[in-house]
Structure formats: C-alpha cells, structure tokens
C-alpha positions as CSV (number, residue, x, y, z in Angstrom):
1,M,0.0,0.0,0.0
2,P,1.4,3.4,-0.9
3,Y,1.6,6.2,1.6
4,A,0.6,9.5,0.2
5,E,2.4,11.5,2.9
6,A,5.6,9.5,2.6
7,G,6.3,10.5,-0.9
8,G,4.6,7.4,-2.4
9,K,6.7,4.9,-0.4
10,N,4.9,1.6,0.2
11,T,4.4,-0.2,3.5
12,F,7.4,-2.4,2.9
13,E,9.7,0.7,2.3
14,V,8.2,2.4,5.4
15,A,8.8,-0.8,7.4
16,E,12.4,-0.9,6.3
17,I,12.9,2.8,7.4
18,L,11.2,2.1,10.8
19,E,13.3,-1.0,11.3
20,E,16.5,0.9,10.5
21,K,15.7,3.7,12.9
22,Y,13.8,2.0,15.7
23,S,14.5,-1.8,15.3
24,L,10.8,-2.4,15.7
25,M,10.7,-5.9,14.3
26,Q,13.9,-7.0,15.9
27,T,12.7,-5.8,19.3
28,F,9.4,-7.7,18.7
29,V,11.4,-10.9,18.0
30,D,13.6,-10.3,21.1
31,L,10.4,-9.9,23.2
32,H,8.3,-12.6,21.7
33,G,10.8,-15.0,20.1
34,V,9.5,-18.0,22.0
35,D,6.0,-17.4,20.9
36,I,7.1,-17.0,17.3
37,S,9.2,-20.2,17.5
38,N,6.2,-22.1,18.9
39,A,4.0,-20.8,16.0
40,V,6.5,-21.8,13.4
41,E,7.1,-25.2,15.1
42,K,3.3,-25.9,15.1
43,R,3.1,-24.9,11.4
44,M,6.0,-27.2,10.5
45,A,4.6,-30.1,12.5
46,A,1.2,-29.7,10.8
47,M,3.0,-29.7,7.4
48,V,4.8,-32.9,8.2
49,E,1.6,-34.6,9.5
50,R,-0.3,-33.5,6.4
51,T,2.5,-34.9,4.2
52,F,2.6,-38.3,6.0
53,A,-1.2,-38.4,5.9
54,G,-1.0,-38.3,2.1
55,G,-1.7,-34.6,1.6
56,S,-0.8,-33.1,-1.7
57,S,2.4,-31.2,-2.2
58,A,0.3,-28.1,-3.2
59,D,-1.5,-28.3,0.2
60,T,1.8,-28.5,2.0
61,L,3.3,-25.6,0.0
62,A,0.1,-23.6,0.8
63,M,0.7,-24.2,4.5
64,L,4.3,-23.0,4.1
65,V,3.4,-19.7,2.6
66,A,0.2,-19.1,4.6
67,P,0.4,-16.2,7.1
68,L,1.0,-16.9,10.7
69,S,-2.0,-15.0,11.9
70,G,-1.3,-15.5,15.6
71,V,2.1,-13.9,15.2
72,E,0.5,-11.1,13.1
73,Q,-2.0,-10.4,15.8
74,K,0.6,-10.4,18.5
75,F,2.6,-7.8,16.5
76,R,-0.5,-5.6,16.3
77,V,-1.0,-5.8,20.0
78,Y,2.8,-5.0,20.4
79,L,2.2,-1.8,18.4
80,D,-1.1,-1.0,20.1
81,T,0.2,-1.3,23.6
82,E,3.6,0.3,22.8
83,E,5.6,-2.6,24.3
84,M,8.7,-1.1,22.8
85,A,8.3,2.2,24.8
86,G,11.3,2.6,27.0
87,V,13.0,-0.4,25.4
88,V,13.7,1.3,22.1
89,G,15.3,4.8,22.0
90,G,12.9,7.5,20.6
91,V,9.7,5.5,21.6
92,P,7.2,6.9,22.3
93,T,7.8,9.1,19.3
94,V,7.3,12.8,19.4
95,A,4.5,12.6,16.8
96,A,2.7,10.1,18.9
97,Q,3.0,12.2,22.0
98,M,1.7,15.2,20.2
99,G,-1.2,13.3,18.7
100,I,-0.2,14.1,15.1
101,N,-2.7,12.3,12.8
102,S,-2.0,12.3,9.1
103,R,-5.6,11.1,8.3
104,K,-7.0,14.4,9.3
105,K,-6.9,17.6,7.2
106,R,-5.5,19.6,10.1
107,I,-3.0,18.0,12.5
108,Y,-3.9,20.6,15.2
109,R,-6.9,20.9,17.4
110,G,-8.2,24.5,17.4
111,K,-7.6,27.3,15.0
112,D,-4.7,28.8,16.9
113,K,-2.5,25.8,16.1
114,T,-1.3,25.5,19.7
115,K,-3.2,22.4,20.7
116,W,-2.2,19.0,19.3
117,G,-4.4,15.9,18.9
118,E,-4.8,13.2,21.6
119,R,-1.9,11.0,22.4
120,R,-1.8,7.9,20.1
121,P,0.5,4.8,20.0
122,S,3.7,5.2,18.2
123,F,3.8,3.9,14.6
124,I,0.0,3.9,14.3
125,D,-0.8,7.0,12.4
126,T,-2.7,6.0,9.3
127,G,-2.9,2.3,10.3
128,L,-1.4,1.1,7.0
129,F,1.8,-0.2,8.6
130,R,-0.1,-2.0,11.5
131,N,-2.9,-3.4,9.3
132,N,-0.6,-4.6,6.5
133,F,1.9,-6.4,8.6
134,R,2.3,-10.0,7.4
135,C,4.4,-12.9,8.8
136,W,5.0,-16.2,7.1
137,V,7.5,-19.1,7.0
138,D,10.1,-18.7,4.3
139,S,11.7,-21.9,3.1
140,Q,15.0,-20.0,2.6
141,S,15.3,-18.8,6.2
C-alpha cells in the first residue's frame, strides 16, 4: 500500500525505514521469540503430518506460505500497547505524544495551532503499517 504522505513509499519501504531507525521488528522478535518459534514449530509439525497423511504437495506448500495470523495479531498488540516504549530509543515518538494524525486535514486541534491531537500509540498514524503487517514461514530462512 502506498503512503501519500511518505512520498509514495509503500508499506514495505516504510517498514524498512522504521526497522533501521527503531529496530521495531527485531525488538518484537527479542520480546516474543519463544511465541514466534512455537507458532513456526506448530506450522511445520502440521505440514509434516499432512505430508505423511497423504496430503498433496500443493496443500503442504500452501501451508508453508500461509500467514502466521497468531504472530501477526501479537505484532499488532505489540504496536497498540507500545511494548517497545522505554526499550527502544525514541519511543514513544514525538509525533505520537503530540497526537499528530495524518488522516486528518488539520493536524492541530483548534484554529490557533497550539493544541495538538490526543496521544496515540507510536507507529500507528494512518494504520497502514499496522494493518498490512504480514508474517510467514520462508523456506530460505
């Protein structure tokens, strides 16, 4: 999904920028690595069971590339609750503290431009990054 306010960058490019600046995904892995490993382990075990039960290779491949929705949901909660606040430098972000909201025509409350919006979680401005996060098992990893 392209971001209009980010010069047309897509969510992948924005994610790369956020990772470079804040290590968002690495911090998520550091905090939730066991849960991620368990989800991948369950997926791989189900693939092996399906293969031994005579499942088609297409079904097994589909399981390999299917999203790990539990991990995706855990990442969204991680963003919503700002688990990285105080763990990652610069979080909460100034924009989040000021309540800057790119979805609104005016980023200020009031005509005098002295009042900002309500505090929001960091990295959840338009919702594109949060809502488009995907996690899957990659056979080359």
